[in-house]
MITIZA-643343 format. One record per residue (C-alpha): residue number from 0; x, y, z. Coordinates in nm, 2 decimals, decimal comma. Example, Ala and Ser with C-alpha at 12.3 -4.5 7.8 and 13.67 -1.06 7.14 Angstrom:
<recs>
(0; (1,23; -0,45; 0,78))
(1; (1,37; -0,11; 0,71))
</recs>
This chain:
<recs>
(0; (2,68; 4,56; 3,21))
(1; (3,07; 4,54; 3,23))
(2; (3,10; 4,88; 3,33))
(3; (2,82; 4,85; 3,59))
(4; (2,99; 4,55; 3,76))
(5; (3,32; 4,74; 3,75))
(6; (3,14; 5,03; 3,93))
(7; (3,00; 4,78; 4,17))
(8; (3,33; 4,64; 4,25))
(9; (3,48; 4,99; 4,32))
(10; (3,20; 5,09; 4,55))
(11; (3,24; 4,77; 4,73))
(12; (3,61; 4,78; 4,79))
(13; (3,56; 5,13; 4,92))
(14; (3,26; 5,04; 5,15))
(15; (3,47; 4,74; 5,28))
(16; (3,77; 4,97; 5,36))
(17; (3,52; 5,20; 5,56))
(18; (3,37; 4,90; 5,73))
(19; (3,70; 4,75; 5,85))
(20; (3,81; 5,09; 6,00))
(21; (3,44; 5,13; 6,15))
(22; (3,46; 4,75; 6,28))
(23; (3,78; 4,81; 6,46))
(24; (3,65; 5,14; 6,62))
(25; (3,32; 4,95; 6,71))
(26; (3,50; 4,64; 6,88))
(27; (3,70; 4,88; 7,09))
(28; (3,39; 5,07; 7,17))
(29; (3,21; 4,74; 7,29))
(30; (3,49; 4,63; 7,51))
(31; (3,51; 4,97; 7,68))
(32; (3,14; 5,00; 7,75))
(33; (3,08; 4,64; 7,84))
(34; (2,71; 4,66; 7,77))
(35; (2,52; 4,55; 8,07))
(36; (2,36; 4,21; 8,06))
(37; (1,97; 4,24; 8,03))
(38; (1,83; 3,90; 8,10))
(39; (1,51; 4,05; 8,16))
(40; (1,46; 4,14; 7,79))
(41; (1,53; 3,78; 7,67))
(42; (1,21; 3,62; 7,52))
(43; (1,20; 3,23; 7,54))
(44; (0,94; 2,96; 7,47))
(45; (0,70; 2,88; 7,77))
(46; (0,85; 2,67; 8,01))
(47; (1,22; 2,79; 7,96))
(48; (1,46; 2,99; 8,18))
(49; (1,79; 3,16; 8,12))
(50; (2,07; 3,26; 8,34))
(51; (2,42; 3,37; 8,33))
(52; (2,63; 3,06; 8,37))
(53; (2,98; 3,25; 8,34))
(54; (3,03; 3,63; 8,33))
(55; (3,36; 3,83; 8,26))
(56; (3,46; 3,62; 7,96))
(57; (3,60; 3,88; 7,71))
(58; (3,49; 3,82; 7,35))
(59; (3,34; 3,46; 7,42))
(60; (3,30; 3,29; 7,12))
(61; (3,33; 2,91; 7,01))
(62; (3,26; 2,66; 7,30))
(63; (3,38; 2,29; 7,36))
(64; (3,33; 2,08; 7,67))
(65; (3,51; 1,78; 7,84))
(66; (3,34; 1,47; 7,88))
(67; (3,13; 1,55; 8,17))
(68; (3,06; 1,90; 8,08))
(69; (3,22; 2,03; 8,41))
(70; (3,49; 2,23; 8,20))
(71; (3,40; 2,45; 7,92))
(72; (3,66; 2,59; 7,67))
(73; (3,60; 2,91; 7,52))
(74; (3,78; 3,04; 7,20))
(75; (3,83; 3,41; 7,14))
(76; (3,88; 3,63; 6,83))
(77; (3,95; 3,99; 6,94))
(78; (4,10; 3,93; 7,28))
(79; (4,35; 3,65; 7,17))
(80; (4,29; 3,45; 7,47))
(81; (4,17; 3,08; 7,51))
(82; (3,97; 3,01; 7,84))
(83; (3,85; 2,73; 8,04))
(84; (3,55; 2,78; 8,29))
(85; (3,53; 2,51; 8,55))
(86; (3,21; 2,42; 8,76))
(87; (3,43; 2,28; 9,04))
(88; (3,16; 2,23; 9,29))
(89; (2,89; 2,09; 9,06))
(90; (2,63; 2,36; 9,12))
(91; (2,55; 2,42; 8,76))
(92; (2,77; 2,75; 8,73))
(93; (3,12; 2,81; 8,63))
(94; (3,31; 2,92; 8,94))
(95; (3,67; 2,93; 8,81))
(96; (3,80; 3,07; 8,50))
(97; (4,16; 2,98; 8,38))
(98; (4,35; 3,16; 8,08))
(99; (4,51; 2,87; 7,89))
(100; (4,68; 3,08; 7,64))
(101; (4,73; 3,45; 7,54))
(102; (4,87; 3,65; 7,25))
(103; (4,74; 3,40; 7,01))
(104; (4,59; 3,51; 6,66))
(105; (4,23; 3,48; 6,66))
(106; (4,20; 3,16; 6,84))
(107; (3,84; 3,14; 6,77))
(108; (3,80; 2,75; 6,72))
(109; (3,81; 2,51; 7,01))
(110; (3,75; 2,13; 7,01))
(111; (3,80; 1,85; 7,25))
(112; (3,90; 1,49; 7,18))
(113; (4,05; 1,20; 7,41))
(114; (4,14; 1,43; 7,70))
(115; (4,32; 1,70; 7,48))
(116; (4,21; 2,02; 7,37))
(117; (4,27; 2,16; 7,01))
(118; (4,25; 2,53; 6,93))
(119; (4,25; 2,70; 6,58))
(120; (4,45; 3,01; 6,51))
(121; (4,44; 3,16; 6,16))
(122; (4,70; 2,95; 6,02))
(123; (4,79; 2,68; 6,30))
(124; (4,63; 2,39; 6,48))
(125; (4,74; 2,36; 6,85))
(126; (4,69; 2,09; 7,10))
(127; (4,69; 2,13; 7,48))
(128; (4,74; 1,76; 7,61))
(129; (4,56; 1,63; 7,90))
(130; (4,40; 1,96; 7,95))
(131; (4,19; 1,88; 8,26))
(132; (4,50; 1,79; 8,46))
(133; (4,69; 2,08; 8,34))
(134; (4,44; 2,39; 8,37))
(135; (4,69; 2,56; 8,64))
(136; (5,00; 2,51; 8,41))
(137; (4,88; 2,47; 8,06))
(138; (5,12; 2,43; 7,75))
(139; (5,06; 2,34; 7,39))
(140; (5,22; 2,20; 7,08))
(141; (5,18; 2,31; 6,71))
(142; (4,99; 2,02; 6,53))
(143; (4,98; 2,18; 6,19))
(144; (5,09; 2,52; 6,08))
(145; (5,05; 2,54; 5,70))
(146; (4,69; 2,69; 5,68))
(147; (4,69; 3,02; 5,49))
(148; (4,76; 3,33; 5,70))
(149; (4,50; 3,58; 5,57))
(150; (4,31; 3,74; 5,85))
(151; (3,99; 3,82; 5,65))
(152; (3,75; 3,55; 5,75))
(153; (4,06; 3,38; 5,89))
(154; (3,92; 3,29; 6,23))
(155; (3,78; 2,93; 6,24))
(156; (3,53; 2,69; 6,40))
(157; (3,67; 2,34; 6,44))
(158; (3,51; 2,00; 6,55))
(159; (3,60; 1,64; 6,51))
(160; (3,38; 1,45; 6,28))
(161; (3,23; 1,09; 6,31))
(162; (3,52; 0,98; 6,11))
(163; (3,78; 1,09; 6,36))
(164; (3,90; 1,38; 6,15))
(165; (3,94; 1,74; 6,23))
(166; (3,72; 1,96; 6,03))
(167; (3,88; 2,29; 5,95))
(168; (3,71; 2,57; 5,75))
(169; (3,91; 2,82; 5,55))
(170; (3,70; 3,15; 5,49))
(171; (3,71; 3,35; 5,15))
(172; (4,00; 3,61; 5,19))
(173; (3,76; 3,87; 5,09))
(174; (3,40; 3,97; 5,07))
(175; (3,37; 3,87; 4,70))
(176; (3,66; 3,71; 4,50))
(177; (3,82; 3,42; 4,33))
(178; (4,09; 3,26; 4,49))
(179; (4,31; 2,95; 4,56))
(180; (4,13; 2,61; 4,61))
(181; (4,20; 2,61; 4,98))
(182; (4,00; 2,93; 5,03))
(183; (3,62; 2,91; 5,06))
(184; (3,63; 2,55; 5,16))
(185; (3,59; 2,31; 5,47))
(186; (3,90; 2,11; 5,50))
(187; (3,97; 1,81; 5,74))
(188; (4,32; 1,67; 5,87))
(189; (4,42; 1,37; 6,08))
(190; (4,56; 1,52; 6,40))
(191; (4,74; 1,17; 6,46))
(192; (4,94; 1,21; 6,12))
(193; (4,87; 1,57; 6,00))
(194; (4,95; 1,63; 5,62))
(195; (4,82; 1,85; 5,36))
(196; (4,46; 1,91; 5,44))
(197; (4,18; 1,73; 5,23))
(198; (3,91; 1,96; 5,10))
(199; (3,58; 1,82; 5,19))
(200; (3,34; 2,09; 5,07))
(201; (3,38; 2,38; 4,83))
(202; (3,21; 2,71; 4,77))
(203; (3,18; 2,79; 5,13))
(204; (3,22; 3,17; 5,19))
(205; (3,26; 3,17; 5,57))
(206; (3,13; 2,89; 5,79))
(207; (3,17; 2,95; 6,16))
(208; (2,94; 2,67; 6,28))
(209; (2,87; 2,30; 6,18))
(210; (2,78; 1,97; 6,32))
(211; (2,68; 1,62; 6,21))
(212; (2,32; 1,47; 6,22))
(213; (2,29; 1,25; 6,51))
(214; (2,14; 0,94; 6,30))
(215; (2,27; 0,99; 5,94))
(216; (2,62; 1,14; 6,04))
(217; (2,58; 1,39; 5,76))
(218; (2,76; 1,72; 5,78))
(219; (2,54; 2,03; 5,82))
(220; (2,70; 2,39; 5,83))
(221; (2,60; 2,75; 5,86))
(222; (2,74; 3,00; 5,60))
(223; (2,77; 3,38; 5,61))
(224; (2,65; 3,54; 5,27))
(225; (2,82; 3,81; 5,09))
(226; (2,78; 4,18; 5,14))
(227; (2,75; 4,51; 4,95))
(228; (2,45; 4,38; 4,76))
(229; (2,15; 4,56; 4,96))
(230; (1,95; 4,51; 5,26))
(231; (1,77; 4,20; 5,16))
(232; (2,03; 4,03; 4,90))
(233; (2,17; 3,73; 4,95))
(234; (2,04; 3,52; 5,22))
(235; (2,27; 3,36; 5,47))
(236; (2,27; 2,99; 5,46))
(237; (2,21; 2,64; 5,62))
(238; (2,37; 2,39; 5,43))
(239; (2,38; 2,00; 5,41))
(240; (2,69; 1,81; 5,29))
(241; (2,61; 1,43; 5,29))
(242; (2,92; 1,37; 5,09))
(243; (3,27; 1,50; 4,99))
(244; (3,33; 1,73; 4,69))
(245; (3,00; 1,92; 4,70))
(246; (3,02; 2,28; 4,56))
(247; (2,80; 2,56; 4,74))
(248; (2,82; 2,82; 4,48))
(249; (3,05; 3,09; 4,62))
(250; (3,16; 3,32; 4,46))
(251; (2,94; 3,26; 4,16))
(252; (2,60; 3,20; 4,32))
(253; (2,47; 3,29; 4,66))
(254; (2,18; 3,13; 4,85))
(255; (2,12; 2,90; 4,57))
(256; (1,95; 3,14; 4,33))
(257; (2,12; 3,47; 4,33))
(258; (2,39; 3,52; 4,08))
(259; (2,67; 3,72; 4,17))
(260; (2,70; 4,04; 3,98))
(261; (3,08; 4,04; 3,94))
(262; (3,17; 3,67; 3,92))
(263; (2,85; 3,50; 3,81))
(264; (2,93; 3,48; 3,46))
(265; (3,27; 3,33; 3,54))
(266; (3,11; 3,01; 3,69))
(267; (2,89; 2,72; 3,58))
(268; (2,53; 2,73; 3,55))
(269; (2,32; 2,74; 3,86))
(270; (2,23; 2,38; 3,88))
(271; (2,60; 2,28; 3,91))
(272; (2,61; 2,41; 4,26))
(273; (2,41; 2,29; 4,58))
(274; (2,15; 2,51; 4,69))
(275; (2,12; 2,57; 5,08))
(276; (1,89; 2,34; 5,29))
(277; (1,75; 2,65; 5,43))
(278; (1,78; 3,03; 5,38))
(279; (1,85; 3,21; 5,71))
(280; (1,78; 3,57; 5,63))
(281; (2,01; 3,85; 5,49))
(282; (2,30; 3,95; 5,68))
(283; (2,19; 3,78; 5,97))
(284; (2,53; 3,62; 6,04))
(285; (2,44; 3,25; 6,15))
(286; (2,75; 3,12; 6,35))
(287; (2,74; 2,83; 6,59))
(288; (2,50; 2,55; 6,53))
(289; (2,44; 2,21; 6,72))
(290; (2,19; 1,93; 6,69))
(291; (1,98; 1,89; 7,01))
(292; (2,00; 1,52; 7,15))
(293; (1,90; 1,58; 7,51))
(294; (1,62; 1,48; 7,71))
(295; (1,56; 1,79; 7,91))
(296; (1,38; 1,99; 7,64))
(297; (1,03; 1,86; 7,53))
(298; (1,04; 1,57; 7,26))
(299; (0,96; 1,80; 6,98))
(300; (1,29; 1,95; 7,02))
(301; (1,47; 1,62; 6,95))
(302; (1,71; 1,64; 6,66))
(303; (1,65; 2,01; 6,61))
(304; (1,92; 2,25; 6,48))
(305; (1,98; 2,54; 6,70))
(306; (2,17; 2,83; 6,55))
(307; (2,31; 3,13; 6,69))
(308; (2,27; 3,45; 6,48))
(309; (2,53; 3,71; 6,55))
(310; (2,34; 3,97; 6,38))
(311; (2,37; 4,21; 6,08))
(312; (2,62; 4,50; 6,03))
(313; (2,56; 4,54; 5,65))
(314; (2,19; 4,64; 5,67))
(315; (2,00; 4,97; 5,73))
(316; (1,78; 4,78; 5,99))
(317; (1,95; 4,54; 6,22))
(318; (1,81; 4,18; 6,21))
(319; (1,93; 3,85; 6,37))
(320; (2,08; 3,87; 6,74))
(321; (1,87; 3,57; 6,84))
(322; (1,89; 3,18; 6,87))
(323; (1,67; 2,99; 6,65))
(324; (1,58; 2,62; 6,59))
(325; (1,52; 2,45; 6,25))
(326; (1,30; 2,16; 6,24))
(327; (1,37; 1,86; 6,01))
(328; (1,16; 1,58; 5,89))
(329; (1,25; 1,22; 5,89))
(330; (1,41; 1,28; 5,53))
(331; (1,63; 1,54; 5,68))
(332; (1,43; 1,82; 5,48))
(333; (1,38; 2,14; 5,66))
(334; (1,02; 2,20; 5,78))
(335; (1,05; 2,55; 5,93))
(336; (1,27; 2,78; 6,13))
(337; (1,15; 2,92; 6,45))
(338; (1,30; 3,18; 6,70))
(339; (1,39; 3,02; 7,02))
(340; (1,57; 3,31; 7,22))
(341; (1,56; 3,67; 7,13))
(342; (1,58; 4,02; 7,29))
(343; (1,94; 4,11; 7,25))
(344; (1,81; 4,35; 6,98))
(345; (1,55; 4,60; 7,07))
(346; (1,35; 4,62; 6,73))
(347; (1,21; 4,96; 6,81))
(348; (1,51; 5,16; 6,91))
(349; (1,76; 4,92; 6,71))
(350; (1,99; 4,92; 7,03))
(351; (2,19; 4,60; 7,07))
(352; (2,34; 4,48; 7,40))
(353; (2,44; 4,12; 7,33))
(354; (2,54; 3,92; 7,02))
(355; (2,52; 3,52; 7,05))
(356; (2,81; 3,33; 6,89))
(357; (2,77; 2,95; 6,97))
(358; (2,55; 2,70; 7,13))
(359; (2,66; 2,39; 7,32))
(360; (2,43; 2,11; 7,48))
(361; (2,54; 2,01; 7,83))
(362; (2,52; 1,65; 7,97))
(363; (2,19; 1,74; 8,15))
(364; (2,05; 1,85; 7,83))
(365; (2,05; 2,22; 7,90))
(366; (2,22; 2,46; 7,65))
(367; (2,50; 2,72; 7,67))
(368; (2,50; 3,01; 7,46))
(369; (2,83; 3,24; 7,43))
(370; (2,79; 3,62; 7,38))
(371; (3,11; 3,81; 7,25))
(372; (2,94; 4,15; 7,31))
(373; (2,81; 4,10; 7,67))
(374; (3,12; 3,90; 7,75))
(375; (2,95; 3,59; 7,90))
(376; (2,80; 3,26; 7,86))
(377; (2,43; 3,19; 7,92))
(378; (2,24; 2,87; 8,03))
(379; (1,91; 2,81; 7,90))
(380; (1,71; 2,50; 8,05))
(381; (1,37; 2,38; 8,06))
(382; (1,17; 2,41; 8,39))
(383; (0,83; 2,27; 8,27))
(384; (0,49; 2,42; 8,16))
</recs>
């Protein structure tokens, strides 16, 4: 078994190296080709419609909004920019785009609070004060700059919790490894008096989306499962963290019941770790997630979790590339997962023209979806049966 595990490790490292090279080439190819937006291929439940809310937003990633939803902030991973999209005439579509910063290091995460915009780079948290009044001439200050500088899973989703603290994940600096305590975690900091981050959750390989239940205020988050274990193992996860200090298994256990072939024997028994609230499919890459609290969608959508699945790369047949909703009961138990929007992937040809990244509810109850492959932001609304 020891020799087998060493063999698996060597093969994993080789494949990961090849993937990093391929991924870089693939990203460049996507930017050059700029796939045509094919809205006619998107399938939605009866009564829903989709439109392009903003186009020409390179590598559109995480989303945040100001108080009235007229300004949408867009993070960016490959392009190194942060954007503000403004619906200045109130017609329900962005008509102005501002580049708030450029040359940053994977500024994926954006969060808005009390008039200020917060942006997460790999190792820094930035603040753009009074941003709505400074779109033409933005500037930022560094709030905190002591997060690890590792690029692998170093891009961050950020959001303010009900406690007023900024939650900041620190992904594992590898596909699978043991590392310092700050890695594979969700931390939180006080932006008014920043000091060493407090770790809220452990054993989280790479979360790029989380939110709090609108009634219980419990934290829920997506997590991307490890690669190089085959097409169907392990599942990516939707997790529920009602309290601080919980451990979700990485790198010892995956999806609650899959023991890691390299590190499983170094950890504790399976029961020591928290199993996911729902398994979201192998290699589907669930990223942004939000609870729906609006009144525009039918009442059955109230408090559902919407999740953007970015789509698989480490799989012989692609899956994901859609937006799903997860239905909970009154005890916060998962009832089922349903596909809400798909069509970015052609199952028959395996061709892909778009990759959902984040979802964001607007004040009118409609929903935005970012796409870092088609370089745009969509709006989905309910027009009635």
